[in-house]
MDTraj code that builds the backbone (N, CA, C; nanometers):
import mdtraj as md
import numpy as np

residues = "UNK UNK UNK UNK UNK UNK UNK UNK UNK UNK UNK UNK UNK UNK UNK UNK UNK UNK UNK UNK UNK UNK UNK UNK UNK UNK UNK UNK UNK UNK UNK UNK UNK UNK UNK UNK UNK UNK UNK UNK UNK UNK UNK UNK UNK UNK UNK UNK UNK UNK UNK UNK UNK UNK UNK UNK UNK UNK UNK UNK UNK UNK UNK UNK UNK UNK UNK UNK UNK UNK UNK UNK UNK UNK UNK UNK UNK UNK UNK UNK UNK UNK UNK UNK UNK UNK UNK UNK UNK UNK UNK UNK UNK UNK UNK UNK UNK UNK UNK UNK UNK UNK UNK UNK UNK UNK UNK UNK UNK UNK UNK UNK UNK UNK".split()
xyz = np.array([
    [0.0815, -0.1208, 0.0000],
    [0.0000, 0.0000, 0.0000],
    [0.0857, 0.1271, 0.0000],
    [0.2168, 0.1146, 0.0214],
    [0.3016, 0.2330, 0.0242],
    [0.2913, 0.3119, -0.1047],
    [0.2964, 0.2435, -0.2184],
    [0.2844, 0.3097, -0.3479],
    [0.1506, 0.3786, -0.3633],
    [0.0452, 0.3147, -0.3141],
    [-0.0888, 0.3737, -0.3225],
    [-0.0967, 0.5010, -0.2394],
    [-0.0314, 0.5028, -0.1235],
    [-0.0309, 0.6235, -0.0393],
    [0.0397, 0.7384, -0.1109],
    [0.1528, 0.7094, -0.1729],
    [0.2271, 0.8128, -0.2457],
    [0.1455, 0.8632, -0.3646],
    [0.0795, 0.7730, -0.4362],
    [-0.0024, 0.8145, -0.5507],
    [-0.1224, 0.8974, -0.5069],
    [-0.1829, 0.8627, -0.3934],
    [-0.2961, 0.9410, -0.3431],
    [-0.2505, 1.0819, -0.3061],
    [-0.1356, 1.0928, -0.2414],
    [-0.0833, 1.2250, -0.2064],
    [-0.0474, 1.3039, -0.3311],
    [0.0108, 1.2360, -0.4300],
    [0.0465, 1.3018, -0.5558],
    [-0.0787, 1.3555, -0.6254],
    [-0.1852, 1.2761, -0.6265],
    [-0.3105, 1.3205, -0.6900],
    [-0.3640, 1.4449, -0.6197],
    [-0.3614, 1.4453, -0.4882],
    [-0.4073, 1.5635, -0.4131],
    [-0.3223, 1.6857, -0.4472],
    [-0.1915, 1.6656, -0.4559],
    [-0.1004, 1.7754, -0.4879],
    [-0.1321, 1.8335, -0.6258],
    [-0.1512, 1.7465, -0.7238],
    [-0.1822, 1.7932, -0.8594],
    [-0.3161, 1.8670, -0.8626],
    [-0.4126, 1.8180, -0.7872],
    [-0.5415, 1.8862, -0.7796],
    [-0.5263, 2.0240, -0.7151],
    [-0.4386, 2.0353, -0.6161],
    [-0.4123, 2.1657, -0.5541],
    [-0.3503, 2.2637, -0.6529],
    [-0.2820, 2.2097, -0.7549],
    [-0.2260, 2.2936, -0.8613],
    [-0.3331, 2.3343, -0.9626],
    [-0.4551, 2.2853, -0.9431],
    [-0.5650, 2.3193, -1.0328],
    [-0.5895, 2.2184, -1.1433],
    [-0.5293, 2.1029, -1.1314],
    [-0.5477, 2.0003, -1.2340],
    [-0.6611, 1.9053, -1.1992],
    [-0.7189, 1.8498, -1.3026],
    [-0.8208, 1.7456, -1.2888],
    [-0.7537, 1.6108, -1.3166],
    [-0.7728, 1.5143, -1.2289],
    [-0.7195, 1.3798, -1.2520],
    [-0.8171, 1.3090, -1.3462],
    [-0.7671, 1.2667, -1.4629],
    [-0.8547, 1.2018, -1.5612],
    [-0.8334, 1.0510, -1.5690],
    [-0.7206, 1.0026, -1.5173],
    [-0.6969, 0.8572, -1.5150],
    [-0.5923, 0.8257, -1.4097],
    [-0.6067, 0.7069, -1.3509],
    [-0.5085, 0.6555, -1.2549],
    [-0.4653, 0.5174, -1.3004],
    [-0.3369, 0.4908, -1.2878],
    [-0.2817, 0.3585, -1.3195],
    [-0.3259, 0.3091, -1.4571],
    [-0.3019, 0.3927, -1.5578],
    [-0.3342, 0.3549, -1.6953],
    [-0.2296, 0.2545, -1.7427],
    [-0.2741, 0.1325, -1.7730],
    [-0.1817, 0.0234, -1.8056],
    [-0.1916, -0.0192, -1.9516],
    [-0.0753, -0.0486, -2.0057],
    [-0.0648, -0.1181, -2.1336],
    [0.0367, -0.2300, -2.1105],
    [0.0424, -0.3296, -2.1980],
    [0.1440, -0.4332, -2.1792],
    [0.2843, -0.3710, -2.1744],
    [0.3528, -0.3933, -2.0641],
    [0.4893, -0.3435, -2.0495],
    [0.5026, -0.2012, -1.9994],
    [0.3923, -0.1351, -1.9678],
    [0.4053, 0.0029, -1.9220],
    [0.2838, 0.0507, -1.8452],
    [0.3034, 0.1594, -1.7720],
    [0.1950, 0.2159, -1.6928],
    [0.2215, 0.3642, -1.6698],
    [0.1130, 0.4403, -1.6646],
    [0.1181, 0.5801, -1.6235],
    [0.0449, 0.5870, -1.4906],
    [0.1108, 0.6390, -1.3879],
    [0.0477, 0.6440, -1.2561],
    [-0.0715, 0.7390, -1.2546],
    [-0.0519, 0.8612, -1.3053],
    [-0.1591, 0.9605, -1.3051],
    [-0.1608, 1.0350, -1.4381],
    [-0.2811, 1.0569, -1.4887],
    [-0.3007, 1.1436, -1.6047],
    [-0.3870, 1.2587, -1.5558],
    [-0.3399, 1.3814, -1.5762],
    [-0.4158, 1.4975, -1.5315],
    [-0.4246, 1.5997, -1.6446],
    [-0.5175, 1.6944, -1.6254],
    [-0.5384, 1.7986, -1.7260],
    [-0.5471, 1.9325, -1.6544],
    [-0.4822, 2.0328, -1.7120],
    [-0.4922, 2.1668, -1.6521],
    [-0.6050, 2.2448, -1.7189],
    [-0.6224, 2.3687, -1.6790],
    [-0.7348, 2.4495, -1.7279],
    [-0.7242, 2.4819, -1.8767],
    [-0.6055, 2.4695, -1.9352],
    [-0.5894, 2.4953, -2.0786],
    [-0.6164, 2.3704, -2.1631],
    [-0.6360, 2.2560, -2.0970],
    [-0.6573, 2.1309, -2.1683],
    [-0.5304, 2.0495, -2.1885],
    [-0.4178, 2.1016, -2.1457],
    [-0.2902, 2.0286, -2.1579],
    [-0.2946, 1.9058, -2.0676],
    [-0.2486, 1.7925, -2.1212],
    [-0.2428, 1.6681, -2.0451],
    [-0.1038, 1.6489, -1.9861],
    [-0.1017, 1.5914, -1.8667],
    [0.0237, 1.5603, -1.7982],
    [0.0226, 1.4122, -1.7620],
    [0.1277, 1.3427, -1.8001],
    [0.1447, 1.2015, -1.7682],
    [0.2502, 1.1939, -1.6585],
    [0.2076, 1.1525, -1.5391],
    [0.2922, 1.1627, -1.4204],
    [0.3332, 1.0268, -1.3668],
    [0.4622, 1.0098, -1.3513],
    [0.5191, 0.8941, -1.2817],
    [0.5434, 0.9361, -1.1381],
    [0.4881, 0.8621, -1.0434],
    [0.5050, 0.8930, -0.9015],
    [0.6118, 0.8007, -0.8445],
    [0.7119, 0.8607, -0.7806],
    [0.8185, 0.7833, -0.7166],
    [0.8372, 0.8324, -0.5741],
    [0.8517, 0.7377, -0.4834],
    [0.8722, 0.7714, -0.3433],
    [0.9822, 0.6834, -0.2865],
    [1.0716, 0.7448, -0.2124],
    [1.1785, 0.6720, -0.1435],
    [1.1840, 0.7201, -0.0003],
    [1.1780, 0.6276, 0.0922],
    [1.1857, 0.6634, 0.2346],
    [1.3244, 0.7121, 0.2719],
    [1.4284, 0.6501, 0.2158],
    [1.5663, 0.6850, 0.2506],
    [1.6470, 0.7050, 0.1230],
    [1.7484, 0.7886, 0.1309],
    [1.8314, 0.8189, 0.0143],
    [1.9503, 0.7242, 0.0014],
    [1.9481, 0.6166, 0.0764],
    [2.0584, 0.5201, 0.0764],
    [2.0942, 0.4726, -0.0640],
    [1.9926, 0.4536, -0.1500],
    [2.0159, 0.4064, -0.2868],
    [1.9821, 0.5141, -0.3893],
    [1.9844, 0.6389, -0.3488],
    [1.9537, 0.7498, -0.4379],
    [1.8170, 0.8087, -0.4064],
    [1.7909, 0.9217, -0.4668],
    [1.6640, 0.9906, -0.4431],
    [1.5515, 0.9244, -0.5224],
    [1.4297, 0.9646, -0.4921],
    [1.3138, 0.9123, -0.5649],
    [1.3258, 0.9453, -0.7140],
    [1.3660, 1.0667, -0.7462],
    [1.3792, 1.1069, -0.8864],
    [1.4862, 1.0250, -0.9584],
    [1.5937, 0.9941, -0.8875],
    [1.7022, 0.9169, -0.9496],
    [1.6627, 0.7734, -0.9807],
    [1.5519, 0.7276, -0.9245],
    [1.5094, 0.5901, -0.9503],
    [1.4374, 0.5741, -1.0846],
    [1.4126, 0.6838, -1.1544],
    [1.3471, 0.6773, -1.2858],
    [1.4557, 0.6561, -1.3911],
    [1.4519, 0.5406, -1.4529],
    [1.5542, 0.5029, -1.5504],
    [1.5150, 0.5461, -1.6919],
    [1.6122, 0.5509, -1.7827],
    [1.5787, 0.5795, -1.9226],
    [1.4775, 0.4790, -1.9791],
    [1.4882, 0.3535, -1.9377],
    [1.3909, 0.2520, -1.9830],
    [1.2505, 0.2867, -1.9341],
    [1.2380, 0.3300, -1.8085],
    [1.1075, 0.3679, -1.7553],
    [1.0517, 0.4863, -1.8332],
    [1.1356, 0.5834, -1.8662],
    [1.0899, 0.6979, -1.9444],
    [1.0406, 0.6559, -2.0828],
    [1.1096, 0.5622, -2.1448],
    [1.0668, 0.5124, -2.2765],
    [0.9312, 0.4426, -2.2651],
    [0.9122, 0.3642, -2.1594],
    [0.7835, 0.2970, -2.1386],
    [0.6724, 0.3981, -2.1099],
    [0.7051, 0.5041, -2.0380],
    [0.6074, 0.6106, -2.0127],
    [0.5637, 0.6762, -2.1433],
    [0.6598, 0.7065, -2.2293],
    [0.6274, 0.7680, -2.3594],
    [0.5351, 0.6779, -2.4391],
    [0.5682, 0.5507, -2.4420],
    [0.4855, 0.4553, -2.5170],
    [0.3442, 0.4481, -2.4597],
    [0.3335, 0.4417, -2.3273],
    [0.2019, 0.4368, -2.2635],
    [0.1246, 0.5664, -2.2885],
    [0.1928, 0.6800, -2.2850],
    [0.1264, 0.8083, -2.3104],
    [0.0739, 0.8156, -2.4536],
    [0.1550, 0.7729, -2.5494],
    [0.1089, 0.7726, -2.6890],
    [-0.0096, 0.6788, -2.7077],
    [-0.0063, 0.5654, -2.6398],
    [-0.1182, 0.4719, -2.6466],
    [-0.2429, 0.5349, -2.5863],
    [-0.2281, 0.6034, -2.4738],
    [-0.3416, 0.6715, -2.4114],
    [-0.4023, 0.7727, -2.5086],
    [-0.3178, 0.8532, -2.5699],
    [-0.3672, 0.9550, -2.6631],
    [-0.4450, 0.8932, -2.7776],
    [-0.3918, 0.7880, -2.8361],
    [-0.4590, 0.7283, -2.9521],
    [-0.5830, 0.6484, -2.9128],
    [-0.5752, 0.5718, -2.8043],
    [-0.6905, 0.4894, -2.7639],
    [-0.8018, 0.5690, -2.6981],
    [-0.7645, 0.6581, -2.6085],
    [-0.8648, 0.7287, -2.5282],
    [-0.9157, 0.8564, -2.5950],
    [-0.8293, 0.9213, -2.6740],
    [-0.8681, 1.0475, -2.7368],
    [-0.8804, 1.0380, -2.8881],
    [-0.8272, 0.9303, -2.9446],
    [-0.8355, 0.9115, -3.0892],
    [-0.7439, 1.0016, -3.1688],
    [-0.6449, 1.0596, -3.1029],
    [-0.5507, 1.1477, -3.1715],
    [-0.4228, 1.1592, -3.0894],
    [-0.3154, 1.2004, -3.1551],
    [-0.1885, 1.2119, -3.0834],
    [-0.1281, 1.3515, -3.0929],
    [-0.2111, 1.4496, -3.1294],
    [-0.1606, 1.5858, -3.1447],
    [-0.2065, 1.6784, -3.0320],
    [-0.2356, 1.6201, -2.9168],
    [-0.2806, 1.6958, -2.8012],
    [-0.1584, 1.7487, -2.7256],
    [-0.1668, 1.8720, -2.6774],
    [-0.0578, 1.9278, -2.5969],
    [-0.0437, 1.8439, -2.4697],
    [0.0760, 1.7922, -2.4468],
    [0.0964, 1.7068, -2.3296],
    [0.2412, 1.7117, -2.2836],
    [0.2618, 1.6579, -2.1657],
    [0.3948, 1.6586, -2.1054],
    [0.4102, 1.5390, -2.0134],
    [0.5293, 1.4810, -2.0134],
    [0.5652, 1.3786, -1.9160],
    [0.6271, 1.4493, -1.7964],
    [0.6095, 1.3905, -1.6782],
    [0.6699, 1.4472, -1.5586],
    [0.6884, 1.3394, -1.4538],
    [0.7776, 1.3661, -1.3614],
    [0.7997, 1.2791, -1.2465],
    [0.7650, 1.3584, -1.1214],
    [0.6835, 1.2998, -1.0365],
    [0.6543, 1.3584, -0.9063],
    [0.7268, 1.2721, -0.8041],
    [0.8291, 1.3296, -0.7434],
    [0.9135, 1.2560, -0.6499],
    [0.8821, 1.2975, -0.5066],
    [0.8732, 1.1968, -0.4204],
    [0.8544, 1.2202, -0.2776],
    [0.9715, 1.1541, -0.2059],
    [1.0532, 1.2352, -0.1422],
    [1.1664, 1.1824, -0.0660],
    [1.1303, 1.1859, 0.0816],
    [1.1267, 1.0693, 0.1433],
    [1.0822, 1.0561, 0.2813],
    [0.9495, 0.9832, 0.2833],
    [0.8724, 1.0050, 0.3869],
    [0.7456, 0.9320, 0.3996],
    [0.6465, 0.9768, 0.2932],
    [0.5596, 0.8854, 0.2542],
    [0.4574, 0.9172, 0.1541],
    [0.3663, 1.0285, 0.2032],
    [0.3441, 1.0332, 0.3337],
    [0.2510, 1.1306, 0.3903],
    [0.3121, 1.2682, 0.4109],
    [0.4425, 1.2752, 0.4390],
    [0.4981, 1.4039, 0.4778],
    [0.6278, 1.4455, 0.4106],
    [0.6856, 1.3578, 0.3291],
    [0.8113, 1.3933, 0.2638],
    [0.7938, 1.5047, 0.1620],
    [0.9003, 1.5803, 0.1356],
    [0.8896, 1.6890, 0.0387],
    [0.8613, 1.6360, -0.1022],
    [0.7814, 1.7123, -0.1757],
    [0.7440, 1.6774, -0.3128],
    [0.8249, 1.7623, -0.4085],
    [0.8771, 1.6987, -0.5129],
    [0.9435, 1.7673, -0.6208],
    [0.8756, 1.7245, -0.7508],
    [0.8300, 1.8213, -0.8299],
    [0.7654, 1.7933, -0.9578],
    [0.8647, 1.8291, -1.0681],
    [0.9019, 1.7277, -1.1465],
    [1.0058, 1.7442, -1.2483],
    [0.9450, 1.7303, -1.3863],
    [0.9331, 1.8412, -1.4612],
    [0.8801, 1.8319, -1.5973],
    [0.9841, 1.7698, -1.6893],
    [0.9372, 1.6872, -1.7814],
    [1.0244, 1.6216, -1.8801],
    [0.9737, 1.6545, -2.0183],
    [1.0566, 1.6385, -2.1156],
    [1.0110, 1.6541, -2.2542],
    [0.9237, 1.5378, -2.2927],
    [0.8665, 1.5436, -2.4083],
    [0.7850, 1.4311, -2.4558],
    [0.8633, 1.3654, -2.5652],
])
top = md.Topology()
chain = top.add_chain()
for i, resn in enumerate(residues, 1):
    res = top.add_residue(resn, chain, resSeq=i)
    for name in ("N", "CA", "C"):
        top.add_atom(name, md.element.get_by_symbol(name[0]), res)
traj = md.Trajectory(xyz[None], top)
């Protein structure tokens, strides 16, 4: 349930930024998007949530590998084509990192290219 706690906190944080959560745990074979949100302009954000209690093996953000980013891109493109029927929607990949406890650790939102 630790991952679920971090994702719930991440969803609340994104909503506080004024975003609407449109999907959670969107899965395709070999990939997943933790949260899909939309801002007031209609821009979509595909968010990977990472949480690490201790920095012993690196920060939460450092745990996102190039392979994970490639799988995120693939899942995002699949979401656009399957759910919206198009792939020309303004969108962005991002990582929401929580270092420390899921409930109280600091949040860092890292925008990535698509």
